[in-house]
C-alpha positions in Angstrom: 110.3 136.2 76.6 107.1 134.3 76.4 103.5 135.2 77.0 100.9 132.6 78.2 97.2 132.7 78.4 96.3 129.4 80.0 94.0 127.2 78.0 94.4 129.6 75.0 98.0 130.3 73.7 101.7 130.4 74.3 103.7 133.0 72.4 107.4 132.3 72.2 109.3 135.5 71.3 112.2 135.6 68.9 114.3 138.8 68.5 114.0 141.1 65.5 110.5 139.8 64.6 108.3 142.4 66.3 108.7 140.5 69.6 108.6 143.6 71.8 105.4 144.9 70.2 103.8 141.5 70.2 104.6 140.8 73.8 103.4 144.2 74.9 100.1 143.7 73.0 99.5 140.2 74.3 100.1 141.1 77.9 97.1 143.5 77.7 94.8 140.5 77.3 93.0 139.7 80.5 94.7 136.7 82.2 97.8 136.7 80.0 101.2 136.8 81.8 104.9 136.4 81.2 106.4 133.4 82.8 109.4 134.4 84.9 111.8 132.2 86.7 112.4 133.4 90.3 116.2 133.2 89.8 116.5 134.9 86.4 114.5 136.1 83.5 114.4 134.1 80.2 115.1 137.1 78.0 114.1 136.7 74.4 114.7 133.0 74.4 112.2 131.3 76.7 111.7 127.7 75.6 108.6 125.6 76.0 110.5 123.6 78.6 111.1 126.8 80.6 107.5 127.9 80.1 106.2 124.6 81.4 108.5 124.6 84.4 107.2 128.0 85.5 103.5 127.5 84.6 103.0 124.2 86.3 99.3 123.3 86.6 98.4 126.6 84.8 99.6 125.1 81.6 96.8 122.9 80.2 98.5 121.4 77.2 95.7 122.6 75.0 97.3 126.0 74.2 98.2 127.0 70.7 101.9 127.6 70.6 103.2 130.2 68.1 106.2 132.2 67.3 107.1 134.9 64.8 109.5 134.5 61.8 111.0 137.0 59.4 112.3 137.1 55.8 115.7 135.4 56.3 117.5 137.8 54.0 116.2 140.8 56.0 116.8 139.2 59.4 120.4 138.4 58.5 121.0 141.9 57.3 119.7 143.3 60.7 122.0 140.9 62.7 124.9 141.8 60.4 124.4 145.5 61.2 123.8 145.0 64.9 127.2 143.2 65.1 129.1 145.8 63.0 131.1 147.0 66.0 131.7 143.6 67.6 135.4 142.8 68.1 135.2 139.7 65.9 133.9 141.8 63.0 136.7 144.3 63.5 139.2 141.5 63.5 137.6 140.1 60.4 137.9 143.4 58.6 141.6 143.4 59.4 142.1 139.9 58.1 140.1 140.6 54.9 141.5 144.1 54.4 138.1 145.2 53.4 134.7 145.7 55.1 133.1 142.3 55.8 130.0 141.2 53.9 127.1 139.1 55.1 128.7 135.9 53.7 131.9 136.7 55.6 129.9 137.3 58.8 128.0 134.1 58.5 131.0 132.1 57.5 132.9 133.2 60.7 129.8 132.3 62.8 129.6 128.8 61.3 133.3 128.2 61.9 133.1 129.3 65.5 130.0 127.2 66.0 129.1 129.2 69.1 126.9 132.2 68.4 127.4 133.6 71.9 131.1 134.3 71.0 130.0 136.5 68.1 127.0 138.3 69.5 125.4 139.1 72.8 122.2 137.5 71.5 122.0 133.9 70.2 119.9 134.5 67.2 121.3 131.6 65.3 121.6 128.2 66.9 123.0 124.9 65.6 122.7 126.0 62.0 119.1 127.2 62.3 117.7 130.7 62.3 114.5 130.2 64.3 115.0 127.7 67.0 111.4 127.7 68.3 110.3 125.8 65.2 110.2 122.4 67.0 107.8 123.7 69.6 105.6 126.1 67.7 102.5 125.0 65.8 101.7 128.3 64.2 104.0 130.9 62.6 103.3 134.6 62.1 105.4 136.6 59.7 107.0 139.8 60.8 106.2 141.4 57.4 102.4 140.9 58.0 102.5 140.8 61.8 99.2 142.4 62.8 97.0 140.5 60.3 98.6 137.1 61.1 98.6 137.7 64.9 94.9 138.5 64.8 94.3 135.4 62.7 95.9 133.2 65.3 94.0 134.9 68.1 90.7 134.3 66.4 91.4 130.6 66.4 91.9 130.2 70.2 89.4 130.4 73.0 89.5 133.1 75.8 91.2 135.7 73.6 89.8 139.0 72.3 90.5 138.0 68.7 92.7 141.1 68.2 95.8 142.6 69.9 96.7 146.0 68.4 100.4 146.4 67.8 102.6 149.4 68.1 106.0 149.5 66.4 108.6 149.5 69.2 112.1 149.2 67.7 113.9 149.9 64.5 117.5 148.7 63.8 119.5 151.9 63.9 121.8 152.5 60.9 120.2 149.8 58.7 119.4 150.5 55.1 117.1 148.3 53.0 118.3 144.7 53.3 119.0 144.4 49.6 121.9 146.9 49.9 123.9 144.4 51.9 123.8 141.6 49.4 126.0 140.6 46.5 125.2 137.6 44.3 127.7 135.6 46.5 125.8 136.6 49.6 122.5 135.5 48.1 124.0 132.1 47.1 125.4 131.6 50.6 122.1 132.3 52.3 120.2 130.2 49.8 122.5 127.2 50.5 122.7 127.4 54.3 119.2 128.7 55.1 117.2 126.8 52.4 115.1 125.1 55.0 113.9 128.3 56.6 113.2 130.0 53.3 111.0 127.0 52.2 109.4 126.2 55.6 108.2 129.8 56.2 106.9 130.4 52.6 109.5 132.9 51.4 110.7 133.1 47.9 114.4 132.5 47.0 116.3 135.6 45.9 119.2 135.2 43.5 120.3 138.8 42.9 119.0 142.3 43.4 118.1 142.3 39.7 115.8 139.3 40.3 113.7 141.3 42.6 112.7 143.8 39.9 
């Protein structure tokens, strides 16, 4: 999904970052719309190329392009839980003869190299967690979504400066993300998602004890 207010902003949605609430709020702004291809919808993964192909002359090129990001440790825990019943995870449990952990889940994904084979939603692409980073110029953090969304809107013309959010979805069956991590899981995420942790201003976590 994407939301465009011509001459003002382009919001590129990414799943599990408050995208449904953000999209709903932005569509209430006068003149904002969701670009839709006549043949199919773009789902959560509309790219700037797709947005531009639909918007045509409505897209001025002056828009502020932004997306939302999330604490990588928390995001990976959510995707791990959402894939708990996938056939690849059940097979992995049989091979390991124990319940898979986050490191196991991510290791299988990396070996397969095609996220679509592991989940119904391509949250991870080409070794990267948030694949709108090349297009977006502003990033808002899911953990501080309302404040940072409003800060972006105050920067751009033709917007009300605020878009009240309402929480839409909660990952069912998910405990606090720290409960899914061992020291080995933290080490794996720190190694493979170092760029995301640094780029988006999150702190490295080495163990649950280090959070105290």
